[in-house]
N, C-alpha and C positions, 0 to 999 in steps of 0.2 A: 718438706713436709708432705705427706701423702693426701691427694684429693680424693674425692667421692670416686671419679672414674679410675684412679690408680687401684682402688681398693677391689670395686666389684668386677673390674676387667682382669688386667694383668697378675694383681695378686691371687685372685681367686682360681685363675687359670692354673697356677702353681700347686695350690693347696688341693684342687679337684684333680687334676692331672689331664685336664681337657679344656679346650677354648671353645667349646659348646656355647653360644648365646642364644640359639634360636629353638632348640627341641626340648631338651630336658633342662637344663640350666639356663632359662632363658634370660635376658637382661634385667625384666621386670622381676622376676625370682629374685636374682642376684643382688639388686638395689634393695628389695624389701628385706633380705636376710641380713645386708649390711647395717640398715638402720636397725633392726631390732638387736642386733648385737650392741650398737651405740646405746639404745636404751637399757640393755642388760648391764653393761658395763657401768653406766652412770648411777643405776640402781644400787648395784652390789658394792660400789666404791664410795659413792657420795663424791665422787669429782667434780660435779657440777652442782653447785648450790648458790642460791640467793640468801641475802637478808632483807625482809622487809619491816617496814614500820607500821603497825596497826594502832592508829588511835583508839582508845578505850574510855568511853564515856561513862557517867554516872549511871547506874543501874542496869547496864548491859552486862551479860554474861557469857553469851555464846557468840561465835564467829565462823561464817561460812568460809572456808579456806578455798573453795571453788569458785567463789564469786569475785569476779573482777574488781568489784569495789572494795573488797577487801585486801587481796593479793593482786595488783593490776597487770601483772604478766601473763597471768591465767596459764601457768605451767607448772602448777604445784603437784609434786607426787606424795611427799610424806614428809614430817617434820625430821628435820636432820639430828643426828645423834648428839650434836653439840648442844642441843636444848634451847629454848626460848628465853628471854630476860624482861621482867617486868619493871618499870621504871615510873615512880610518880615524882611530881615535884609541885612546889606551892611559889605564890607571888613574892614570898621573900628569898627566892633564889636557892632554897634547900630542896635537893634531889636525893632521893633513895632508891635503892636498886635491889631486886631480888633475882637470883640466878643459882643454878646449881642445885646443891642440897637445900638452899634456901628457898628455891622455888621448884619444887619436885614434881614430877608426874605422878598421878594418884588414879587408880581406877575407880569406875564408876561402882562398883559393888564395894569398894573401900568406902566411897562418900555416902552410900547408902547406909553403913554401919555408923556414920557420924552425925550425930543429931542435927536436924534443922537444914542441912544443906541444899534441900530443894525448897525451902521458903523463899519468899520474897525479899527477906530482910538484906539490906545492902551491908558488905563487910571489905574489909582490905583482903586480898587474895592471898591464901596461903599455899597454893600450888595449882596446877592445871590438869586438865584431862582432855582426851580425845574420844570423840563420839562418832561411829560410822567411820572412821578414819580421815574425815575431813571436816568435822565439827569441833572446833578448838574452843575449850571452855575454862573458865575461871572457876574457882571452888565456891563463889558466891557471886551475885549481883555486885557489881563494883560500887563500893562506897567512896565518895569524893567530898572532902570538906569544903563548904562553900564559904564558910569565914574566912579561910586562906586562898581562895580560888586554886585549888590542886587541879592538876592535868596529870593525866597517866597515858602510857602507851607500852605497848609489847613488842619487844624486837625479835622476830621470828625467822630463824634459819631454817629453810627447808630445801630439800633435794629437788632438783629441776628435772622434769620430764622433758628431754630435749626433743626439738621439732625433728621431723625426718628431713634428711639432706635431698634435695631434688636435682640441683645444678650439678654437672659435672666437677665443676671448680671449686665446690662447696669442699670444705677442711672439717673433719669431726671435731668435736668438743669446742664449737664456736658458740658463744653467748654474747648478745648485745653487739654483735659485729666484730667480736674480738676473739680471735682463734687461739687457745690455750697450748703455746708452744711447748709448755712444761709436760703436756699430755703425748707429744709427740712419739716417744717410745712405747705408747701404748695401742698406736694406730693398728697394728698387726692383729691386736685381739679381737677385733671387729672381723676380719678376715676368718681367724680361726672358728669364731661362732656362726658364721655364715656359712663355712663348709660343713661344719657340724649339722646344721639345719637341712642344708641342701644335700648331704649325704643320704638322707632318709628317702629321698626320691629314687636313688638306686636300691635301696634297700639294704645298704651296706651299714648294719650298725656298729661294725668293729669300729670302720673308718669314721664314723659320726662320733662315738665315743672316744675315740683318739684325738679328733678334734676339740670336742668340748674339755677335755682334760687341758689341752694346751691353753684354751681360753681362760680354764680357770687358774692356770699357772700365772697368766697375766694380771688376774684379778688379785693373787696373793702377794706377787710381786709389788704391785701398786700399795696394798695395804702394808706389808712389810717396809716399803720405802718411806711411807708416810706415818710410822708408828712413832710416838713421842720418844724423843732422844735423851739420854741422861738417865741420871739414877730416878726411880720411881719411889714415892715417899707412901709409906702404909699408914693410913688414918682410919677412924672410925666412920661408919656409914652415916651415921648421925652425930651431930655435936650437941652433947648434953650440957655445954655450958654456954650455949648463945643465950642470950637475952632476946626477949621478945618484945615488941613496940609497946605491947599493953593496952589498956582500953578495952570496951566492950565490943569493938568492931573487929577483932582479931578473929572471930569466929572459934570452932572446935579445934582448930590448928593454928595457934598463934603466930605470925611470921616471925622469921629473924632478920630484921632488917641491917643492912650495911651502914 
């Protein structure tokens, strides 16, 4: 498994065709370029994700995802494509879940066309929205029944913005002290991105573009390898046969509870 020093030293020597680490391709520039490649690969592939549990209390509608009181790790980049899950349970042990098509992302312009969503009236959520990229919101301030002491939570999978490697012995794609052995075949992608970035210092745009294409090849390789296997089922985007929970707390878009 390649370490940080393996990547910014010998591996970059090969791609750049020089062992210069003090004049043009300084060690500091090399390290920065490798770390930037790490961040780009993580962003484009979603290979590093967390799932955090956000307690949702009555009357609360929005959550600041950059706040460490909401996402304790403090490494939020964006909501993962998997999408969030909303769960509500009561004192009788009944738990209900909304996810996927039952808990869709909606835009603020869409909500503006739905009557009353900006009011303070509490309701069960029918979807979620994202404001400014880091404010996660429910379609209405959350309603929780006090008679059955309901509690609710949001399970939020999000893409991690990885910390820069600093120690020479650091290994790429390490999260919470655990290095991802399954991502070892993609270590070289960071070298190609770094070479793409550093070749600009020589004004060799052809070489820079070639290295970027190699980096993009690793991106595509990862996406292809992690594509769902087996037959794909064609279905309608909206279930017109699903039942709503009913009641006057459903809001303009009554949810489909599982």
